[in-house]
C-alpha positions as CSV (number, residue, x, y, z in Angstrom):
1,M,-30.0,6.6,5.7
2,K,-29.5,5.9,2.0
3,Y,-27.2,3.0,1.4
4,Y,-25.6,2.1,-1.9
5,L,-24.3,-1.5,-2.0
6,I,-22.1,-3.1,-4.6
7,A,-21.4,-6.8,-4.9
8,G,-19.9,-8.2,-8.1
9,E,-20.2,-11.9,-7.8
10,T,-22.5,-14.7,-6.4
11,S,-21.0,-15.0,-3.0
12,G,-21.0,-11.3,-2.5
13,D,-24.6,-11.2,-3.5
14,L,-25.4,-13.6,-0.7
15,H,-23.6,-11.6,1.9
16,G,-24.9,-8.3,0.6
17,A,-28.5,-9.7,0.9
18,N,-28.0,-10.7,4.6
19,L,-26.4,-7.3,5.3
20,I,-29.4,-5.5,3.8
21,K,-31.7,-7.5,6.0
22,A,-29.7,-6.6,9.1
23,L,-29.5,-3.0,8.1
24,K,-33.3,-2.8,7.8
25,K,-33.6,-4.0,11.4
26,E,-31.1,-1.4,12.6
27,D,-32.4,1.5,10.5
28,S,-36.2,1.2,9.9
29,E,-36.1,4.1,7.4
30,A,-33.2,2.7,5.3
31,S,-33.4,3.0,1.6
32,F,-31.2,1.1,-0.9
33,R,-29.6,1.3,-4.3
34,I,-27.8,-1.9,-5.4
35,V,-25.4,-3.4,-7.8
36,G,-25.8,-7.1,-7.2
37,G,-27.7,-10.3,-7.9
38,D,-31.0,-11.9,-7.3
39,Q,-30.6,-12.3,-3.5
40,M,-29.8,-8.6,-2.9
41,C,-32.7,-7.7,-5.2
42,K,-35.1,-9.8,-3.1
43,A,-33.7,-8.4,0.2
44,S,-33.9,-4.8,-0.8
45,G,-36.9,-4.8,-3.1
46,E,-34.7,-2.9,-5.6
47,T,-33.7,-3.8,-9.2
48,P,-29.9,-3.9,-9.6
49,L,-28.3,-1.2,-11.7
50,I,-26.0,-4.0,-13.0
51,H,-26.5,-7.7,-12.3
52,T,-23.6,-9.8,-10.9
53,S,-23.8,-12.1,-13.9
54,K,-22.5,-9.2,-16.0
55,M,-19.6,-8.3,-13.7
56,A,-17.7,-11.4,-12.5
57,F,-14.4,-11.8,-14.5
58,M,-11.6,-13.7,-12.7
59,G,-7.9,-14.0,-13.5
60,F,-5.5,-11.6,-15.2
61,V,-6.2,-12.8,-18.8
62,E,-10.0,-12.8,-18.4
63,V,-10.0,-9.3,-16.9
64,I,-7.9,-8.0,-19.9
65,K,-10.2,-9.7,-22.4
66,N,-13.2,-7.9,-20.8
67,L,-11.7,-4.5,-20.0
68,G,-14.2,-2.8,-22.2
69,K,-17.1,-4.2,-20.2
70,I,-15.5,-3.4,-16.9
71,Q,-14.8,0.2,-17.9
72,K,-18.4,0.6,-19.1
73,N,-19.7,-0.8,-15.7
74,L,-17.4,1.6,-13.8
75,K,-18.7,4.6,-15.7
76,L,-22.3,3.6,-15.2
77,V,-21.9,3.1,-11.5
78,K,-20.0,6.4,-11.0
79,E,-22.7,8.3,-12.8
80,D,-25.4,6.6,-10.7
81,I,-23.6,7.3,-7.4
82,T,-23.3,11.0,-8.4
83,E,-27.0,11.1,-9.2
84,E,-28.1,9.1,-6.1
85,N,-25.7,10.8,-3.7
86,P,-26.0,8.1,-0.9
87,D,-25.1,8.7,2.7
88,T,-23.0,5.6,2.8
89,L,-21.4,3.4,0.2
90,I,-21.0,-0.2,1.2
91,L,-18.7,-2.3,-0.9
92,V,-18.8,-6.1,-0.7
93,D,-15.4,-7.8,-1.6
94,F,-14.8,-7.6,-5.4
95,P,-11.7,-5.3,-5.0
96,G,-10.6,-4.8,-8.6
97,F,-13.8,-2.9,-9.2
98,N,-14.8,-1.7,-5.8
99,L,-11.6,0.0,-4.8
100,K,-11.9,2.2,-7.9
101,I,-15.4,3.1,-6.8
102,A,-14.2,3.7,-3.2
103,E,-11.7,6.3,-4.5
104,F,-14.3,8.0,-6.6
105,A,-16.8,8.1,-3.7
106,K,-14.3,9.3,-1.2
107,K,-13.4,12.3,-3.4
108,R,-17.1,13.3,-3.3
109,G,-17.3,13.1,0.4
110,I,-19.4,9.9,0.6
111,R,-18.7,7.7,3.6
112,V,-17.1,4.4,2.4
113,C,-17.6,1.2,4.3
114,Y,-16.0,-2.1,3.0
115,Y,-17.7,-5.4,4.1
116,I,-15.4,-8.4,3.5
117,S,-11.9,-7.2,3.1
118,P,-10.0,-7.7,-0.2
119,K,-7.5,-10.5,0.1
120,I,-4.6,-8.1,0.0
121,W,-2.7,-10.4,2.4
122,A,-2.5,-12.9,-0.5
123,W,-1.0,-10.7,-3.2
124,N,-0.2,-7.0,-4.0
125,Q,-0.1,-6.1,-0.3
126,G,0.8,-2.5,-1.3
127,R,-3.0,-2.0,-1.9
128,V,-3.3,-1.5,1.9
129,H,-2.1,2.1,1.5
130,K,-4.9,2.8,-0.9
131,I,-7.4,1.2,1.4
132,K,-6.2,3.3,4.3
133,R,-6.7,6.4,2.1
134,V,-10.1,5.7,0.5
135,V,-12.0,3.3,3.0
136,D,-13.4,4.9,6.1
137,H,-14.4,1.6,7.8
138,M,-13.2,-1.9,7.0
139,F,-15.1,-5.0,8.3
140,C,-13.1,-8.2,8.2
141,I,-14.5,-11.7,8.2
142,L,-11.3,-13.7,8.6
143,P,-9.6,-13.6,12.1
144,F,-6.0,-13.3,10.8
145,E,-6.9,-10.1,8.7
146,V,-7.0,-8.0,11.9
147,D,-3.3,-8.7,12.6
148,F,-2.4,-8.1,9.0
149,Y,-3.9,-4.6,9.0
150,K,-2.4,-3.9,12.4
151,K,1.0,-4.1,10.9
152,Y,0.1,-1.1,8.8
153,N,-1.5,0.9,11.7
154,Y,-5.0,0.5,10.2
155,V,-7.7,-0.3,12.7
156,V,-10.4,-2.6,11.3
157,D,-13.5,-4.3,12.8
158,Y,-13.6,-8.1,12.9
159,V,-17.3,-9.1,12.7
160,G,-17.1,-12.9,12.2
161,N,-17.8,-14.8,9.1
162,P,-21.2,-14.2,7.3
163,L,-21.3,-17.8,6.0
164,L,-22.1,-18.8,9.5
165,D,-25.1,-16.5,9.3
166,A,-26.3,-17.8,6.0
167,I,-25.9,-21.5,7.0
168,S,-27.5,-21.1,10.4
169,Q,-30.5,-19.3,8.9
170,H,-31.0,-21.8,6.2
171,T,-33.9,-24.2,6.5
172,F,-32.7,-27.6,5.3
173,N,-34.9,-29.7,3.1
174,S,-35.2,-33.2,4.5
175,A,-37.0,-34.2,1.2
176,F,-34.1,-32.9,-0.9
177,K,-33.5,-36.3,-2.6
178,Q,-37.2,-36.9,-3.4
179,D,-37.8,-33.3,-4.6
180,N,-34.9,-33.6,-7.1
181,E,-35.7,-37.2,-8.1
182,L,-32.5,-38.6,-6.8
183,N,-32.1,-42.2,-5.8
184,E,-30.8,-43.7,-2.6
185,R,-27.2,-44.0,-3.7
186,P,-24.7,-41.8,-1.7
187,I,-24.1,-38.4,-3.3
188,I,-20.8,-36.9,-4.5
189,A,-21.5,-33.2,-4.8
190,L,-19.8,-31.3,-7.7
191,L,-19.3,-27.5,-7.2
192,P,-17.6,-26.2,-10.3
193,G,-17.9,-22.5,-9.4
194,S,-20.1,-19.7,-10.6
195,R,-17.9,-18.2,-13.3
196,K,-18.0,-19.4,-16.8
197,M,-14.2,-19.7,-17.0
198,E,-14.1,-21.9,-13.9
199,I,-16.9,-24.2,-15.2
200,E,-15.3,-24.6,-18.6
201,K,-12.0,-25.7,-17.1
202,L,-13.3,-27.8,-14.2
203,L,-16.6,-29.4,-15.0
204,P,-15.3,-31.7,-17.7
205,V,-12.8,-33.1,-15.2
206,M,-15.5,-33.5,-12.5
207,V,-18.0,-35.2,-14.9
208,D,-15.5,-37.9,-15.7
209,L,-15.7,-39.0,-12.1
210,Y,-19.0,-40.6,-13.1
211,Y,-17.1,-43.6,-14.6
212,L,-15.0,-44.1,-11.5
213,F,-17.7,-44.1,-8.8
214,P,-20.5,-46.3,-10.1
215,A,-21.9,-46.9,-6.6
216,H,-22.5,-43.1,-6.2
217,Q,-24.6,-40.5,-7.9
218,L,-23.0,-37.2,-9.0
219,V,-25.0,-34.0,-8.5
220,I,-23.9,-30.6,-9.7
221,A,-24.5,-27.3,-7.8
222,G,-25.7,-25.0,-10.6
223,A,-24.9,-21.3,-10.5
224,P,-28.0,-19.0,-10.7
225,N,-26.6,-17.2,-13.7
226,F,-26.7,-20.3,-15.9
227,D,-29.5,-22.7,-16.8
228,E,-29.7,-26.5,-17.1
229,D,-29.0,-26.5,-20.8
230,Y,-25.7,-24.8,-20.2
231,Y,-24.6,-27.7,-17.9
232,R,-25.9,-30.3,-20.3
233,Q,-23.2,-29.5,-22.8
234,Y,-20.7,-30.9,-20.3
235,T,-22.8,-33.8,-18.9
236,G,-24.3,-35.0,-22.2
237,D,-26.6,-38.0,-21.7
238,L,-25.0,-39.0,-18.4
239,P,-27.5,-39.2,-15.5
240,I,-26.0,-36.4,-13.6
241,K,-28.5,-34.0,-11.9
242,V,-28.1,-30.3,-11.7
243,V,-29.7,-28.4,-8.8
244,F,-30.1,-24.7,-8.5
245,Q,-30.3,-22.5,-5.3
246,Q,-29.9,-25.7,-3.2
247,T,-26.2,-25.8,-2.6
248,Y,-26.5,-26.1,1.2
249,D,-29.0,-28.9,0.9
250,L,-26.8,-30.7,-1.6
251,L,-23.8,-30.5,0.6
252,K,-25.8,-31.6,3.7
253,H,-26.8,-34.8,1.8
254,A,-23.4,-35.5,0.2
255,E,-21.0,-38.1,1.4
256,A,-18.1,-36.1,-0.1
257,A,-17.6,-33.1,-2.5
258,V,-15.3,-31.8,-5.2
259,V,-15.2,-28.1,-4.7
260,T,-13.7,-25.2,-6.8
261,S,-11.5,-23.0,-4.7
262,G,-13.4,-20.1,-3.3
263,T,-16.2,-19.4,-0.9
264,A,-17.7,-22.9,-1.4
265,T,-14.7,-24.6,0.2
266,L,-15.5,-22.8,3.5
267,E,-19.2,-23.6,3.1
268,A,-18.3,-27.3,2.8
269,G,-16.1,-27.0,5.8
270,I,-18.7,-25.4,8.0
271,L,-21.2,-28.1,6.9
272,K,-18.5,-30.7,7.7
273,V,-18.5,-32.3,4.2
274,P,-15.2,-34.0,3.4
275,Q,-13.9,-32.3,0.2
276,V,-11.3,-32.2,-2.5
277,V,-10.4,-28.6,-3.5
278,V,-9.6,-28.0,-7.1
279,Y,-8.7,-25.2,-9.4
280,K,-7.8,-24.6,-13.0
281,A,-7.3,-21.4,-15.0
282,N,-5.8,-20.0,-18.1
283,K,-2.1,-21.0,-18.2
284,L,-0.9,-17.4,-18.2
285,T,-3.1,-16.5,-15.3
286,V,-1.7,-19.4,-13.2
287,F,1.9,-18.5,-14.3
288,L,1.4,-15.0,-13.0
289,A,-0.4,-16.0,-9.9
290,R,2.3,-18.4,-8.8
291,R,4.8,-15.5,-8.9
292,L,2.6,-12.9,-7.3
293,V,0.5,-14.8,-4.7
294,K,2.0,-14.9,-1.2
295,V,0.0,-17.6,0.4
296,E,0.8,-21.3,1.0
297,F,-2.8,-22.6,0.3
298,I,-5.7,-21.7,-2.0
299,S,-8.7,-22.9,0.0
300,L,-10.1,-20.8,2.8
301,V,-10.3,-23.9,5.1
302,N,-6.5,-24.3,4.9
303,L,-5.8,-20.6,5.1
304,I,-7.9,-20.1,8.2
305,N,-6.6,-23.2,10.0
306,G,-3.0,-22.4,9.0
307,F,-2.3,-26.0,8.0
308,L,-3.3,-28.5,5.3
309,S,-6.7,-29.6,6.4
310,V,-8.2,-30.6,3.0
311,R,-6.3,-31.6,-0.1
312,E,-5.9,-29.1,-3.0
313,F,-5.2,-29.9,-6.6
314,I,-4.2,-27.0,-8.9
315,Q,-3.7,-26.9,-12.6
316,E,-1.6,-29.8,-13.8
317,E,-2.4,-31.8,-10.7
318,C,-6.1,-31.2,-11.2
319,D,-7.1,-34.3,-13.2
320,T,-9.8,-36.8,-12.8
321,R,-7.6,-39.7,-11.6
322,T,-5.9,-37.6,-8.9
323,I,-9.2,-36.2,-7.7
324,A,-10.7,-39.7,-7.7
325,D,-7.9,-41.1,-5.6
326,E,-8.4,-38.5,-2.8
327,L,-12.2,-38.9,-3.1
328,G,-11.8,-42.6,-2.6
329,E,-9.8,-42.1,0.5
330,L,-12.4,-39.7,1.9
331,I,-15.1,-42.2,1.3
332,T,-13.5,-45.5,2.3
333,N,-10.6,-44.7,4.6
334,K,-12.2,-44.1,8.0
335,E,-9.1,-42.7,9.6
336,H,-8.5,-40.2,6.8
337,R,-12.2,-39.1,6.8
338,A,-12.1,-38.7,10.6
339,S,-8.9,-36.6,10.4
340,V,-10.6,-34.2,7.9
341,L,-13.6,-33.9,10.2
342,E,-11.3,-33.1,13.1
343,N,-9.8,-30.4,11.0
344,Y,-13.3,-28.9,10.5
345,D,-13.7,-28.8,14.3
346,V,-10.6,-26.6,14.5
347,L,-12.1,-24.4,11.7
348,A,-15.3,-24.0,13.7
349,E,-13.5,-22.9,16.8
350,K,-11.5,-20.3,14.8
351,L,-14.6,-18.9,13.1
352,G,-16.7,-18.5,16.2
353,S,-20.4,-18.0,16.3
354,P,-22.9,-16.5,13.7
355,G,-23.8,-12.8,13.7
356,A,-21.5,-11.2,11.2
357,S,-24.2,-9.4,9.3
358,E,-25.8,-8.0,12.5
359,K,-22.5,-6.9,13.9
360,A,-21.5,-5.2,10.6
361,A,-24.9,-3.5,10.3
362,K,-24.8,-2.1,13.8
363,L,-21.4,-0.6,13.2
364,I,-22.4,0.8,9.8
365,V,-25.4,2.5,11.2
366,Q,-23.4,3.8,14.2
367,Y,-20.7,5.2,11.9
368,S,-23.2,6.6,9.4
369,S,-24.9,8.4,12.3
370,G,-21.6,10.0,13.3
371,G,-20.6,7.4,15.9
372,T,-17.0,6.4,16.5
373,N,-15.1,3.3,17.7
């Protein structure tokens, strides 16, 4: 089979890469065309039509500012799909872009599989009707999504969470500190996100923690689409290391972490690293989000557990002093730290075991070969 995969951001690139590896095991003659990042490129051996670094725009205002680029990317992908004519289109999250491509492909008789459901349960739930119309098979990675879709008489497949796959397959580096020339002081990991807008808003707030935790060393998880010089404009001459492609090792060696809302909050939870979840965006973006978003929490840990498991600080609350207060509690208050770790045990039970990529790949090959539920 010929598979066309599209992932528009760093986390999707990771999951897309693991899915490609699993598809190769299920379909030895599989060929791929990709829109993705470095990891999908490595897994498939193909050069991306468009790299994720040229696609990830987040928030209402940021999307409007970059409408021209988005339209150009859509046109390019549509033309390429028409030329390639794949057996199956596999879309990985990234709904603003991917649902438009799904509609285009469906009209051309191409089978559409969607790996990692759009978070339509959070806002604009009316999109479920479009999904029912243009997506042949939806593969969910959050347990509560199955019940959400059931309300709309749409049968989906729950395959587990692919982060469990990525983490269980990772070979941890016991020499992480030595390899990165870190000292023996405990680490506070800073995860400012992978989007430029997130980093611009959040990294300055995180960097200022340096002055409040002199007994610790701060280490930044750098996104692959930026280099060290980019981060130096925020850290200046402060002795704050930036590491690339080593996020899991950084978290594994960290005493605590400050994490931008997104996939990384779940990664920290799975790795059982006490964390403070933060988020800042354009004021208009947040103003609109607060009126449209229908969820109580922003972090995946809290959403999956269904209760406040880790503290979240958004917009006005997201300042260095407030973050430092919670970090201090996580580091020095044994009862509070133990409580967060117990919440992670609940999370682990809800997520289940690894194998999401393999389960999804088996179903995609089955459906692509004419199989049914």
